[in-house]
RODO-471589 format. One record per residue: residue number from 1; residue in three letters; chain; z, y, x of N, C-alpha, C, O, CB in turn. Coordinates in pm, whole numbers. Glycine has a CB too. Layout:
N
<atom NUM; 'ALA'; 'A'; <Z; Y; X>; <Z; Y; X>; <Z; Y; X>; <Z; Y; X>; <Z; Y; X>> ...
END
This chain:
180
<atom 1; 'MET'; 'A'; <5949; 421; 3340>; <5830; 335; 3288>; <5831; 213; 3364>; <5911; 212; 3457>; <5687; 405; 3302>> <atom 2; 'SER'; 'A'; <5793; 157; 3355>; <5723; 94; 3441>; <5601; 147; 3396>; <5535; 87; 3312>; <5738; -51; 3447>> <atom 3; 'ASN'; 'A'; <5564; 253; 3444>; <5435; 343; 3403>; <5353; 257; 3345>; <5255; 221; 3411>; <5356; 416; 3518>> <atom 4; 'GLU'; 'A'; <5365; 219; 3248>; <5289; 100; 3182>; <5302; -1; 3264>; <5200; -65; 3287>; <5143; 119; 3156>> <atom 5; 'GLY'; 'A'; <5417; -40; 3321>; <5441; -151; 3403>; <5507; -266; 3335>; <5456; -313; 3234>; <5519; -111; 3513>> <atom 6; 'SER'; 'A'; <5617; -312; 3385>; <5683; -438; 3350>; <5732; -404; 3200>; <5716; -488; 3112>; <5812; -481; 3460>> <atom 7; 'ALA'; 'A'; <5785; -290; 3175>; <5834; -254; 3036>; <5732; -266; 2936>; <5752; -307; 2821>; <5886; -116; 3028>> <atom 8; 'GLU'; 'A'; <5612; -226; 2989>; <5491; -233; 2882>; <5474; -373; 2847>; <5477; -410; 2729>; <5346; -174; 2939>> <atom 9; 'ALA'; 'A'; <5456; -447; 2938>; <5450; -591; 2895>; <5549; -657; 2813>; <5528; -765; 2758>; <5448; -665; 3001>> <atom 10; 'MET'; 'A'; <5667; -583; 2803>; <5773; -643; 2702>; <5776; -564; 2587>; <5882; -547; 2527>; <5917; -651; 2756>> <atom 11; 'ASN'; 'A'; <5655; -507; 2545>; <5647; -441; 2424>; <5714; -306; 2421>; <5792; -277; 2330>; <5700; -525; 2323>> <atom 12; 'ASP'; 'A'; <5682; -211; 2534>; <5757; -83; 2541>; <5883; -75; 2481>; <5907; -28; 2370>; <5686; 16; 2487>> <atom 13; 'THR'; 'A'; <5978; -133; 2573>; <6135; -108; 2550>; <6149; 46; 2518>; <6072; 129; 2566>; <6233; -151; 2692>> <atom 14; 'ASP'; 'A'; <6251; 77; 2435>; <6288; 210; 2398>; <6350; 280; 2515>; <6455; 341; 2497>; <6381; 210; 2280>> <atom 15; 'GLU'; 'A'; <6298; 276; 2626>; <6353; 368; 2740>; <6361; 513; 2682>; <6270; 562; 2616>; <6253; 365; 2877>> <atom 16; 'ILE'; 'A'; <6467; 573; 2710>; <6487; 714; 2685>; <6439; 801; 2788>; <6482; 788; 2902>; <6622; 742; 2666>> <atom 17; 'LEU'; 'A'; <6338; 904; 2755>; <6299; 992; 2856>; <6325; 1129; 2834>; <6332; 1171; 2718>; <6171; 977; 2882>> <atom 18; 'ASP'; 'A'; <6339; 1209; 2937>; <6383; 1352; 2904>; <6240; 1414; 2859>; <6132; 1378; 2907>; <6459; 1440; 3045>> <atom 19; 'LEU'; 'A'; <6258; 1514; 2758>; <6152; 1585; 2714>; <6166; 1725; 2786>; <6276; 1780; 2782>; <6150; 1591; 2557>> <atom 20; 'VAL'; 'A'; <6060; 1786; 2853>; <6081; 1914; 2918>; <5972; 2003; 2871>; <5871; 1962; 2814>; <6083; 1903; 3072>> <atom 21; 'ASP'; 'A'; <6004; 2150; 2902>; <5932; 2257; 2855>; <5806; 2264; 2982>; <5789; 2188; 3077>; <6041; 2402; 2836>> <atom 22; 'GLU'; 'A'; <5733; 2378; 2943>; <5626; 2404; 3045>; <5667; 2447; 3178>; <5584; 2474; 3265>; <5538; 2502; 2998>> <atom 23; 'ASN'; 'A'; <5814; 2455; 3201>; <5849; 2485; 3336>; <5933; 2356; 3395>; <5999; 2361; 3498>; <5935; 2626; 3340>> <atom 24; 'ASP'; 'A'; <5920; 2244; 3315>; <5996; 2130; 3366>; <6143; 2117; 3352>; <6217; 2039; 3411>; <5974; 2122; 3495>> <atom 25; 'ASN'; 'A'; <6173; 2213; 3256>; <6322; 2217; 3224>; <6340; 2131; 3111>; <6258; 2134; 3019>; <6379; 2361; 3192>> <atom 26; 'VAL'; 'A'; <6456; 2041; 3109>; <6502; 1951; 3002>; <6518; 2021; 2878>; <6593; 2119; 2876>; <6629; 1885; 3035>> <atom 27; 'ILE'; 'A'; <6455; 1983; 2773>; <6491; 2041; 2633>; <6533; 1935; 2521>; <6570; 1964; 2407>; <6363; 2121; 2577>> <atom 28; 'GLY'; 'A'; <6522; 1824; 2566>; <6571; 1695; 2475>; <6536; 1579; 2537>; <6508; 1570; 2657>; <6509; 1687; 2330>> <atom 29; 'THR'; 'A'; <6537; 1473; 2444>; <6497; 1335; 2497>; <6413; 1277; 2391>; <6417; 1315; 2274>; <6624; 1236; 2530>> <atom 30; 'ILE'; 'A'; <6335; 1182; 2436>; <6238; 1117; 2353>; <6234; 951; 2368>; <6239; 913; 2485>; <6100; 1180; 2390>> <atom 31; 'ALA'; 'A'; <6228; 874; 2294>; <6211; 734; 2323>; <6073; 719; 2362>; <5982; 784; 2312>; <6246; 645; 2207>> <atom 32; 'ARG'; 'A'; <6057; 614; 2469>; <5926; 595; 2523>; <5816; 553; 2415>; <5702; 597; 2413>; <5937; 491; 2633>> <atom 33; 'SER'; 'A'; <5872; 455; 2323>; <5787; 427; 2219>; <5718; 539; 2133>; <5609; 523; 2077>; <5860; 350; 2140>> <atom 34; 'GLU'; 'A'; <5789; 652; 2129>; <5727; 764; 2056>; <5622; 850; 2145>; <5554; 939; 2094>; <5845; 859; 2005>> <atom 35; 'THR'; 'A'; <5615; 820; 2265>; <5529; 908; 2343>; <5375; 898; 2301>; <5298; 992; 2314>; <5547; 872; 2494>> <atom 36; 'SER'; 'A'; <5343; 788; 2255>; <5196; 782; 2218>; <5158; 826; 2087>; <5041; 821; 2049>; <5146; 651; 2231>> <atom 37; 'ALA'; 'A'; <5253; 868; 2015>; <5246; 923; 1874>; <5164; 1045; 1866>; <5117; 1070; 1755>; <5384; 954; 1819>> <atom 38; 'GLY'; 'A'; <5140; 1125; 1963>; <5066; 1243; 1953>; <5137; 1362; 2010>; <5169; 1369; 2129>; <5031; 1267; 1817>> <atom 39; 'GLN'; 'A'; <5160; 1457; 1918>; <5245; 1577; 1976>; <5385; 1536; 2007>; <5450; 1475; 1922>; <5252; 1701; 1875>> <atom 40; 'LEU'; 'A'; <5430; 1564; 2113>; <5574; 1547; 2169>; <5656; 1658; 2133>; <5774; 1644; 2098>; <5578; 1534; 2323>> <atom 41; 'GLY'; 'A'; <5596; 1774; 2140>; <5691; 1887; 2128>; <5746; 1936; 2270>; <5845; 2009; 2276>; <5811; 1842; 2036>> <atom 42; 'GLY'; 'A'; <5681; 1894; 2376>; <5703; 1919; 2512>; <5630; 1818; 2599>; <5525; 1768; 2559>; <5848; 1919; 2540>> <atom 43; 'TYR'; 'A'; <5683; 1785; 2719>; <5608; 1707; 2815>; <5702; 1600; 2868>; <5821; 1617; 2845>; <5550; 1795; 2930>> <atom 44; 'ILE'; 'A'; <5666; 1500; 2931>; <5745; 1397; 2983>; <5711; 1389; 3153>; <5623; 1459; 3203>; <5709; 1255; 2897>> <atom 45; 'ARG'; 'A'; <5773; 1319; 3212>; <5777; 1318; 3376>; <5724; 1175; 3426>; <5752; 1072; 3364>; <5944; 1343; 3437>> <atom 46; 'ALA'; 'A'; <5656; 1177; 3528>; <5623; 1066; 3599>; <5633; 1075; 3748>; <5612; 1180; 3808>; <5499; 1030; 3564>> <atom 47; 'SER'; 'A'; <5667; 957; 3809>; <5646; 960; 3965>; <5559; 851; 3998>; <5548; 742; 3942>; <5781; 945; 4052>> <atom 48; 'GLU'; 'A'; <5488; 907; 4114>; <5358; 817; 4142>; <5361; 803; 4297>; <5403; 897; 4364>; <5204; 891; 4086>> <atom 49; 'LEU'; 'A'; <5317; 689; 4355>; <5306; 671; 4495>; <5168; 613; 4537>; <5114; 518; 4483>; <5417; 583; 4541>> <atom 50; 'LEU'; 'A'; <5129; 671; 4622>; <4992; 631; 4706>; <5044; 564; 4845>; <5115; 634; 4917>; <4887; 781; 4745>> <atom 51; 'ILE'; 'A'; <5015; 444; 4882>; <5034; 389; 5008>; <4899; 406; 5095>; <4790; 356; 5064>; <5079; 240; 4991>> <atom 52; 'ILE'; 'A'; <4925; 484; 5209>; <4792; 509; 5290>; <4817; 449; 5433>; <4921; 458; 5500>; <4753; 679; 5301>> <atom 53; 'ASN'; 'A'; <4697; 384; 5466>; <4733; 327; 5608>; <4670; 415; 5717>; <4633; 526; 5680>; <4678; 173; 5627>> <atom 54; 'ASP'; 'A'; <4654; 384; 5837>; <4613; 451; 5963>; <4474; 485; 5944>; <4436; 593; 5990>; <4634; 363; 6090>> <atom 55; 'LYS'; 'A'; <4390; 409; 5883>; <4246; 434; 5861>; <4202; 540; 5755>; <4087; 582; 5741>; <4186; 308; 5824>> <atom 56; 'GLY'; 'A'; <4318; 579; 5679>; <4295; 673; 5576>; <4268; 607; 5444>; <4229; 676; 5350>; <4185; 761; 5612>> <atom 57; 'GLN'; 'A'; <4289; 465; 5430>; <4264; 397; 5331>; <4391; 390; 5220>; <4507; 402; 5261>; <4221; 273; 5386>> <atom 58; 'LEU'; 'A'; <4366; 373; 5095>; <4482; 379; 5016>; <4490; 231; 4958>; <4388; 171; 4923>; <4474; 499; 4902>> <atom 59; 'TRP'; 'A'; <4617; 177; 4951>; <4642; 48; 4878>; <4634; 66; 4734>; <4720; 132; 4676>; <4776; -11; 4910>> <atom 60; 'ILE'; 'A'; <4535; 11; 4669>; <4517; 54; 4538>; <4515; -108; 4450>; <4426; -191; 4470>; <4364; 158; 4528>> <atom 61; 'PRO'; 'A'; <4614; -126; 4365>; <4625; -231; 4280>; <4539; -236; 4161>; <4491; -130; 4120>; <4750; -238; 4243>> <atom 62; 'ARG'; 'A'; <4513; -342; 4103>; <4437; -349; 3982>; <4541; -406; 3873>; <4603; -512; 3879>; <4302; -443; 4002>> <atom 63; 'ARG'; 'A'; <4545; -322; 3786>; <4625; -343; 3672>; <4593; -486; 3577>; <4479; -531; 3561>; <4603; -213; 3587>> <atom 64; 'GLN'; 'A'; <4701; -540; 3527>; <4681; -672; 3451>; <4603; -626; 3331>; <4610; -509; 3291>; <4825; -751; 3408>> <atom 65; 'MET'; 'A'; <4519; -732; 3266>; <4443; -709; 3161>; <4514; -669; 3020>; <4458; -610; 2927>; <4367; -824; 3151>> <atom 66; 'ASN'; 'A'; <4659; -717; 3025>; <4731; -698; 2900>; <4779; -561; 2895>; <4836; -530; 2790>; <4844; -793; 2884>> <atom 67; 'LYS'; 'A'; <4767; -466; 2994>; <4820; -329; 2987>; <4753; -246; 2866>; <4636; -255; 2831>; <4794; -256; 3127>> <atom 68; 'ARG'; 'A'; <4842; -174; 2817>; <4780; -83; 2699>; <4698; 18; 2760>; <4584; 42; 2721>; <4892; -8; 2606>> <atom 69; 'ILE'; 'A'; <4758; 82; 2863>; <4676; 178; 2930>; <4589; 133; 3036>; <4638; 57; 3119>; <4754; 274; 2982>> <atom 70; 'ALA'; 'A'; <4459; 170; 3049>; <4357; 120; 3148>; <4372; -28; 3208>; <4381; -61; 3327>; <4360; 215; 3264>> <atom 71; 'PRO'; 'A'; <4371; -113; 3086>; <4365; -264; 3136>; <4270; -303; 3225>; <4152; -276; 3204>; <4345; -354; 3034>> <atom 72; 'GLY'; 'A'; <4304; -364; 3323>; <4212; -421; 3435>; <4161; -300; 3530>; <4064; -309; 3606>; <4076; -501; 3366>> <atom 73; 'GLY'; 'A'; <4238; -190; 3515>; <4197; -64; 3585>; <4273; -50; 3718>; <4380; -104; 3744>; <4224; 63; 3493>> <atom 74; 'LEU'; 'A'; <4200; 33; 3799>; <4269; 93; 3927>; <4381; 169; 3892>; <4386; 235; 3789>; <4179; 183; 4009>> <atom 75; 'ASP'; 'A'; <4492; 161; 3991>; <4611; 215; 3953>; <4683; 279; 4099>; <4645; 251; 4213>; <4700; 94; 3874>> <atom 76; 'PHE'; 'A'; <4789; 365; 4067>; <4866; 394; 4174>; <4910; 282; 4252>; <4901; 168; 4206>; <4969; 465; 4135>> <atom 77; 'SER'; 'A'; <4960; 305; 4369>; <5029; 188; 4435>; <5166; 160; 4368>; <5211; 46; 4378>; <5050; 215; 4591>> <atom 78; 'ALA'; 'A'; <5234; 249; 4304>; <5338; 237; 4219>; <5351; 364; 4134>; <5307; 473; 4171>; <5457; 207; 4294>> <atom 79; 'ALA'; 'A'; <5411; 343; 4025>; <5428; 462; 3933>; <5525; 446; 3815>; <5541; 331; 3775>; <5295; 498; 3877>> <atom 80; 'GLY'; 'A'; <5583; 532; 3760>; <5675; 510; 3656>; <5715; 629; 3580>; <5706; 737; 3638>; <5788; 450; 3707>> <atom 81; 'HIS'; 'A'; <5757; 625; 3458>; <5800; 728; 3375>; <5957; 747; 3423>; <6042; 659; 3438>; <5777; 689; 3213>> <atom 82; 'VAL'; 'A'; <5966; 874; 3440>; <6126; 926; 3470>; <6215; 921; 3361>; <6202; 998; 3265>; <6136; 1077; 3515>> <atom 83; 'SER'; 'A'; <6310; 830; 3368>; <6413; 799; 3254>; <6498; 930; 3244>; <6506; 1006; 3339>; <6514; 661; 3287>> <atom 84; 'SER'; 'A'; <6547; 947; 3150>; <6638; 1056; 3113>; <6759; 1053; 3222>; <6823; 951; 3249>; <6692; 1036; 2955>> <atom 85; 'GLY'; 'A'; <6779; 1174; 3278>; <6889; 1187; 3370>; <6859; 1146; 3522>; <6935; 1169; 3616>; <7002; 1104; 3315>> <atom 86; 'GLU'; 'A'; <6729; 1077; 3531>; <6685; 1033; 3675>; <6610; 1173; 3734>; <6568; 1263; 3662>; <6568; 884; 3669>> <atom 87; 'THR'; 'A'; <6602; 1170; 3870>; <6511; 1257; 3924>; <6381; 1181; 3954>; <6366; 1060; 3941>; <6568; 1321; 4045>> <atom 88; 'TYR'; 'A'; <6287; 1272; 3995>; <6158; 1200; 4027>; <6168; 1107; 4141>; <6098; 1006; 4138>; <6049; 1296; 4057>> <atom 89; 'GLU'; 'A'; <6252; 1129; 4248>; <6262; 1051; 4353>; <6337; 932; 4322>; <6298; 829; 4376>; <6314; 1118; 4456>> <atom 90; 'GLU'; 'A'; <6447; 926; 4239>; <6514; 806; 4201>; <6421; 706; 4110>; <6440; 585; 4106>; <6644; 847; 4125>> <atom 91; 'THR'; 'A'; <6326; 767; 4043>; <6246; 687; 3961>; <6143; 628; 4054>; <6105; 511; 4045>; <6186; 767; 3843>> <atom 92; 'LEU'; 'A'; <6096; 722; 4149>; <5986; 649; 4242>; <6054; 525; 4328>; <5995; 418; 4338>; <5917; 766; 4356>> <atom 93; 'LYS'; 'A'; <6166; 544; 4382>; <6232; 417; 4459>; <6258; 292; 4348>; <6249; 174; 4380>; <6393; 466; 4535>> <atom 94; 'LYS'; 'A'; <6289; 332; 4230>; <6328; 229; 4141>; <6189; 150; 4123>; <6180; 29; 4146>; <6395; 289; 3999>> <atom 95; 'GLU'; 'A'; <6080; 232; 4078>; <5943; 173; 4040>; <5897; 102; 4154>; <5848; -10; 4139>; <5835; 278; 3997>> <atom 96; 'VAL'; 'A'; <5909; 163; 4284>; <5846; 80; 4409>; <5914; -53; 4424>; <5846; -153; 4449>; <5862; 160; 4554>> <atom 97; 'ALA'; 'A'; <6046; -61; 4410>; <6121; -177; 4407>; <6081; -276; 4310>; <6077; -395; 4343>; <6248; -146; 4388>> <atom 98; 'GLU'; 'A'; <6048; -231; 4173>; <6013; -321; 4069>; <5855; -388; 4082>; <5815; -502; 4062>; <6032; -238; 3934>> <atom 99; 'GLU'; 'A'; <5783; -265; 4125>; <5640; -313; 4104>; <5575; -365; 4233>; <5475; -435; 4223>; <5551; -197; 4047>> <atom 100; 'ILE'; 'A'; <5628; -334; 4358>; <5575; -379; 4485>; <5683; -424; 4577>; <5660; -427; 4698>; <5498; -272; 4550>> <atom 101; 'ASN'; 'A'; <5793; -460; 4532>; <5894; -521; 4607>; <5911; -460; 4736>; <5910; -532; 4836>; <5870; -658; 4622>> <atom 102; 'LEU'; 'A'; <5927; -327; 4746>; <5930; -258; 4869>; <6048; -158; 4866>; <6065; -82; 4771>; <5795; -188; 4894>> <atom 103; 'GLU'; 'A'; <6124; -162; 4968>; <6236; -57; 4990>; <6184; 56; 5084>; <6172; 32; 5204>; <6370; -127; 5059>> <atom 104; 'LEU'; 'A'; <6154; 172; 5037>; <6096; 281; 5107>; <6169; 317; 5220>; <6292; 318; 5214>; <6080; 393; 5026>> <atom 105; 'ASP'; 'A'; <6099; 351; 5341>; <6154; 393; 5464>; <6130; 554; 5454>; <6019; 605; 5469>; <6079; 315; 5597>> <atom 106; 'ASP'; 'A'; <6235; 617; 5431>; <6212; 778; 5393>; <6133; 845; 5502>; <6071; 948; 5476>; <6359; 866; 5379>> <atom 107; 'SER'; 'A'; <6130; 785; 5639>; <6063; 857; 5743>; <5904; 835; 5726>; <5826; 902; 5794>; <6117; 807; 5886>> <atom 108; 'LYS'; 'A'; <5860; 742; 5637>; <5724; 711; 5618>; <5691; 769; 5486>; <5578; 745; 5444>; <5694; 561; 5626>> <atom 109; 'LEU'; 'A'; <5769; 840; 5416>; <5748; 894; 5279>; <5718; 1047; 5299>; <5781; 1120; 5376>; <5881; 867; 5181>> <atom 110; 'GLU'; 'A'; <5619; 1085; 5222>; <5585; 1236; 5225>; <5543; 1267; 5094>; <5460; 1203; 5030>; <5472; 1277; 5328>> <atom 111; 'PHE'; 'A'; <5613; 1385; 5050>; <5581; 1448; 4906>; <5436; 1499; 4922>; <5399; 1559; 5023>; <5690; 1581; 4859>> <atom 112; 'LEU'; 'A'; <5360; 1474; 4819>; <5221; 1537; 4823>; <5205; 1642; 4732>; <5156; 1746; 4777>; <5116; 1442; 4796>> <atom 113; 'HIS'; 'A'; <5239; 1637; 4598>; <5202; 1729; 4519>; <5271; 1723; 4395>; <5293; 1608; 4357>; <5075; 1726; 4505>> <atom 114; 'LYS'; 'A'; <5316; 1825; 4312>; <5366; 1806; 4191>; <5256; 1855; 4083>; <5233; 1976; 4076>; <5500; 1879; 4182>> <atom 115; 'PHE'; 'A'; <5199; 1779; 4011>; <5089; 1812; 3904>; <5152; 1863; 3781>; <5255; 1811; 3738>; <5000; 1685; 3865>> <atom 116; 'THR'; 'A'; <5098; 1959; 3725>; <5140; 2016; 3603>; <5056; 1962; 3487>; <4941; 1926; 3509>; <5133; 2165; 3611>> <atom 117; 'PRO'; 'A'; <5111; 1956; 3357>; <5015; 1910; 3254>; <4890; 1985; 3244>; <4873; 2104; 3269>; <5076; 1913; 3126>> <atom 118; 'ARG'; 'A'; <4792; 1885; 3198>; <4673; 1947; 3183>; <4614; 1912; 3039>; <4649; 1803; 2994>; <4581; 1906; 3298>> <atom 119; 'PRO'; 'A'; <4528; 1993; 2959>; <4500; 1946; 2827>; <4435; 1828; 2804>; <4442; 1767; 2697>; <4435; 2029; 2767>> <atom 120; 'ASP'; 'A'; <4358; 1784; 2921>; <4249; 1672; 2922>; <4322; 1548; 2973>; <4257; 1444; 2975>; <4114; 1708; 3020>> <atom 121; 'LEU'; 'A'; <4444; 1546; 3014>; <4516; 1428; 3068>; <4648; 1432; 2974>; <4685; 1531; 2911>; <4548; 1441; 3243>> <atom 122; 'PRO'; 'A'; <4718; 1296; 2979>; <4836; 1283; 2918>; <4941; 1393; 2952>; <4942; 1447; 3063>; <4884; 1156; 2947>> <atom 123; 'PRO'; 'A'; <5033; 1424; 2849>; <5119; 1535; 2877>; <5246; 1512; 2968>; <5362; 1503; 2929>; <5161; 1585; 2750>> <atom 124; 'TYR'; 'A'; <5198; 1504; 3105>; <5314; 1471; 3206>; <5311; 1572; 3311>; <5203; 1624; 3340>; <5303; 1324; 3274>> <atom 125; 'PHE'; 'A'; <5430; 1609; 3376>; <5465; 1647; 3494>; <5456; 1529; 3597>; <5537; 1437; 3585>; <5593; 1706; 3483>> <atom 126; 'ARG'; 'A'; <5373; 1527; 3686>; <5365; 1427; 3762>; <5393; 1456; 3916>; <5322; 1540; 3974>; <5241; 1374; 3736>> <atom 127; 'SER'; 'A'; <5494; 1390; 3984>; <5525; 1407; 4125>; <5467; 1300; 4193>; <5493; 1186; 4155>; <5668; 1416; 4154>> <atom 128; 'VAL'; 'A'; <5391; 1320; 4292>; <5305; 1230; 4394>; <5365; 1215; 4514>; <5407; 1319; 4565>; <5169; 1281; 4426>> <atom 129; 'TRP'; 'A'; <5381; 1106; 4577>; <5417; 1081; 4724>; <5309; 992; 4790>; <5245; 907; 4729>; <5563; 1008; 4736>> <atom 130; 'LEU'; 'A'; <5294; 1021; 4930>; <5217; 928; 5016>; <5336; 852; 5087>; <5447; 899; 5112>; <5108; 1008; 5124>> <atom 131; 'TYR'; 'A'; <5288; 728; 5116>; <5369; 640; 5190>; <5285; 571; 5292>; <5193; 497; 5258>; <5438; 541; 5101>> <atom 132; 'ARG'; 'A'; <5315; 596; 5423>; <5247; 562; 5527>; <5272; 403; 5578>; <5376; 370; 5635>; <5281; 664; 5627>> <atom 133; 'SER'; 'A'; <5180; 324; 5555>; <5200; 163; 5591>; <5059; 110; 5602>; <4966; 145; 5530>; <5289; 70; 5467>> <atom 134; 'ASN'; 'A'; <5051; 9; 5713>; <4938; -56; 5714>; <4955; -194; 5656>; <4863; -276; 5669>; <4889; -55; 5844>> <atom 135; 'ASP'; 'A'; <5068; -226; 5591>; <5100; -344; 5547>; <5085; -357; 5386>; <5144; -275; 5315>; <5233; -371; 5596>> <atom 136; 'ALA'; 'A'; <5014; -449; 5334>; <4998; -462; 5188>; <5138; -506; 5150>; <5200; -585; 5220>; <4879; -568; 5141>> <atom 137; 'PRO'; 'A'; <5193; -449; 5026>; <5314; -487; 4967>; <5303; -623; 4889>; <5193; -671; 4860>; <5359; -376; 4876>> <atom 138; 'ASN'; 'A'; <5415; -681; 4859>; <5403; -805; 4778>; <5431; -753; 4653>; <5546; -720; 4624>; <5497; -925; 4817>> <atom 139; 'TYR'; 'A'; <5323; -738; 4563>; <5306; -661; 4423>; <5360; -773; 4330>; <5349; -893; 4353>; <5134; -610; 4380>> <atom 140; 'ASN'; 'A'; <5425; -714; 4214>; <5466; -791; 4097>; <5334; -841; 4021>; <5247; -762; 3984>; <5560; -700; 4000>> <atom 141; 'PRO'; 'A'; <5328; -968; 4003>; <5201; -1014; 3929>; <5200; -981; 3777>; <5098; -993; 3709>; <5184; -1170; 3944>> <atom 142; 'ASP'; 'A'; <5307; -941; 3732>; <5325; -900; 3591>; <5262; -775; 3572>; <5224; -737; 3462>; <5467; -890; 3549>> <atom 143; 'ASP'; 'A'; <5249; -696; 3698>; <5203; -549; 3689>; <5061; -547; 3721>; <4981; -484; 3651>; <5280; -451; 3787>> <atom 144; 'PHE'; 'A'; <5025; -618; 3828>; <4885; -607; 3894>; <4844; -758; 3910>; <4920; -854; 3916>; <4887; -521; 4049>> <atom 145; 'SER'; 'A'; <4697; -758; 3917>; <4622; -885; 3936>; <4565; -890; 4085>; <4517; -997; 4123>; <4501; -895; 3826>> <atom 146; 'GLY'; 'A'; <4566; -794; 4160>; <4516; -785; 4287>; <4516; -653; 4339>; <4570; -561; 4278>; <4394; -836; 4293>> <atom 147; 'TYR'; 'A'; <4452; -636; 4460>; <4461; -495; 4527>; <4336; -485; 4625>; <4267; -584; 4647>; <4611; -475; 4615>> <atom 148; 'GLU'; 'A'; <4312; -370; 4678>; <4214; -332; 4766>; <4253; -216; 4856>; <4318; -122; 4810>; <4097; -301; 4691>> <atom 149; 'TRP'; 'A'; <4219; -220; 4972>; <4236; -92; 5063>; <4114; -18; 5039>; <4007; -65; 5078>; <4255; -122; 5224>> <atom 150; 'LEU'; 'A'; <4121; 98; 4976>; <3988; 189; 4942>; <3985; 320; 5014>; <4087; 389; 5014>; <3980; 227; 4783>> <atom 151; 'ASP'; 'A'; <3885; 360; 5072>; <3867; 488; 5129>; <3870; 582; 4990>; <3817; 542; 4886>; <3719; 496; 5225>> <atom 152; 'PRO'; 'A'; <3938; 707; 4998>; <3941; 781; 4875>; <3815; 819; 4820>; <3803; 817; 4697>; <4014; 894; 4888>> <atom 153; 'HIS'; 'A'; <3711; 856; 4898>; <3576; 884; 4850>; <3507; 779; 4788>; <3435; 799; 4691>; <3497; 928; 4951>> <atom 154; 'GLU'; 'A'; <3527; 656; 4843>; <3476; 535; 4777>; <3532; 503; 4627>; <3464; 461; 4533>; <3510; 418; 4869>> <atom 155; 'MET'; 'A'; <3665; 531; 4629>; <3750; 522; 4518>; <3694; 623; 4398>; <3674; 591; 4281>; <3899; 559; 4568>> <atom 156; 'LEU'; 'A'; <3679; 731; 4448>; <3627; 840; 4349>; <3486; 793; 4299>; <3460; 812; 4180>; <3616; 992; 4423>> <atom 157; 'ARG'; 'A'; <3398; 738; 4374>; <3251; 711; 4352>; <3271; 599; 4235>; <3212; 605; 4127>; <3160; 655; 4501>> <atom 158; 'ARG'; 'A'; <3361; 499; 4271>; <3362; 373; 4177>; <3424; 431; 4039>; <3379; 388; 3933>; <3462; 237; 4244>> <atom 159; 'ILE'; 'A'; <3512; 513; 4040>; <3565; 561; 3899>; <3449; 634; 3842>; <3422; 607; 3725>; <3702; 662; 3904>> <atom 160; 'LYS'; 'A'; <3377; 718; 3901>; <3278; 792; 3837>; <3174; 698; 3795>; <3107; 733; 3697>; <3224; 899; 3924>> <atom 161; 'GLU'; 'A'; <3147; 581; 3853>; <3038; 494; 3798>; <3085; 395; 3707>; <3019; 297; 3676>; <2965; 425; 3901>> <atom 162; 'GLY'; 'A'; <3224; 427; 3656>; <3278; 344; 3549>; <3394; 236; 3574>; <3440; 169; 3482>; <3165; 276; 3496>> <atom 163; 'ASP'; 'A'; <3434; 225; 3698>; <3537; 137; 3707>; <3670; 174; 3652>; <3724; 273; 3701>; <3550; 107; 3833>> <atom 164; 'PRO'; 'A'; <3734; 106; 3555>; <3833; 156; 3491>; <3956; 204; 3588>; <3973; 152; 3698>; <3868; 57; 3395>> <atom 165; 'ALA'; 'A'; <4030; 296; 3543>; <4144; 354; 3615>; <4221; 446; 3522>; <4174; 500; 3422>; <4098; 432; 3742>> <atom 166; 'LYS'; 'A'; <4341; 456; 3566>; <4412; 551; 3488>; <4357; 691; 3497>; <4308; 728; 3603>; <4551; 552; 3527>> <atom 167; 'LYS'; 'A'; <4361; 771; 3391>; <4311; 902; 3391>; <4344; 1001; 3494>; <4261; 1076; 3546>; <4343; 953; 3282>> <atom 168; 'SER'; 'A'; <4481; 997; 3522>; <4541; 1084; 3618>; <4499; 1044; 3763>; <4506; 1135; 3845>; <4692; 1082; 3602>> <atom 169; 'LEU'; 'A'; <4467; 950; 3798>; <4427; 898; 3921>; <4314; 983; 3980>; <4318; 1011; 4100>; <4387; 755; 3904>> <atom 170; 'THR'; 'A'; <4221; 1023; 3910>; <4104; 1087; 3958>; <4158; 1226; 4007>; <4130; 1257; 4123>; <3987; 1097; 3843>> <atom 171; 'GLU'; 'A'; <4225; 1304; 3939>; <4295; 1422; 3975>; <4361; 1404; 4096>; <4344; 1485; 4188>; <4387; 1462; 3877>> <atom 172; 'THR'; 'A'; <4434; 1307; 4108>; <4541; 1285; 4221>; <4442; 1275; 4361>; <4459; 1343; 4462>; <4643; 1125; 4191>> <atom 173; 'ILE'; 'A'; <4348; 1186; 4344>; <4261; 1150; 4455>; <4185; 1259; 4496>; <4167; 1274; 4617>; <4173; 1041; 4424>> <atom 174; 'GLU'; 'A'; <4135; 1343; 4412>; <4057; 1465; 4429>; <4144; 1546; 4523>; <4106; 1581; 4635>; <4025; 1541; 4290>> <atom 175; 'TYR'; 'A'; <4259; 1574; 4473>; <4348; 1660; 4544>; <4386; 1604; 4693>; <4390; 1673; 4795>; <4476; 1676; 4455>> <atom 176; 'LEU'; 'A'; <4411; 1480; 4684>; <4436; 1420; 4821>; <4324; 1463; 4921>; <4351; 1529; 5021>; <4443; 1259; 4812>> <atom 177; 'VAL'; 'A'; <4186; 1420; 4888>; <4087; 1450; 4969>; <4079; 1593; 5008>; <4043; 1613; 5123>; <3974; 1408; 4914>> <atom 178; 'ASP'; 'A'; <4104; 1690; 4938>; <4110; 1835; 4961>; <4216; 1875; 5050>; <4209; 1980; 5113>; <4125; 1906; 4838>> <atom 179; 'HIS'; 'A'; <4316; 1796; 5059>; <4441; 1852; 5128>; <4486; 1750; 5243>; <4592; 1765; 5303>; <4566; 1874; 5017>> <atom 180; 'ILE'; 'A'; <4407; 1657; 5266>; <4466; 1579; 5390>; <4347; 1615; 5514>; <4361; 1569; 5627>; <4481; 1388; 5351>> 
END
C-alpha cells in the first residue's frame, strides 16, 4: 500500500496483493482496487510500525485530508499493504522508506504482535513492529500533514472522544498498553 499512502493519492494503483486464508496461507491474488468492493474471498496483509521514544510516547502522524480512509486522522508511524510475493518485513522497510524517509536500524526494531482479522475491522492480517527512536522522522508530505508525540493513554482518550483515526489503530494501541 502505501497503506492508503502515496499510492492512494495516485488513485489506487492496481498493486497486486496476496489473498490469504484464515491461517495466513496464500490462496490467490487480488488487485488493490478490488479490496474495497466487499467480500474478498479471503484476507489481505498489512505491515505497521509505531515509533516509540524513551518517554514511552508514540510518534503519530496525521493523515492528509485527501486520503480515502480516515482523512485527517491519526495513523501508524508507517504502514502498508503487503504486495504479492513480499514478506511483512520487506513491506515494512519499503513503507518506512517511502512514508517517513527512514532506513531502519534492525537493533532498534522489535516485533510487537501479529493481529488476526476481526469482523468489526477491515479483513487484514496485520504485523506490527515498534521502533525505538527519540528523533521525529522526515515524513512524506503527500502522506501526512503533521505529527505529535503522544502518550498511548492520551491517544486512546482522543480517539474515543472523536479524533479521527484508522480503525485498527485503537486495537493496536490497546494491545501495546497491555503488553509494555
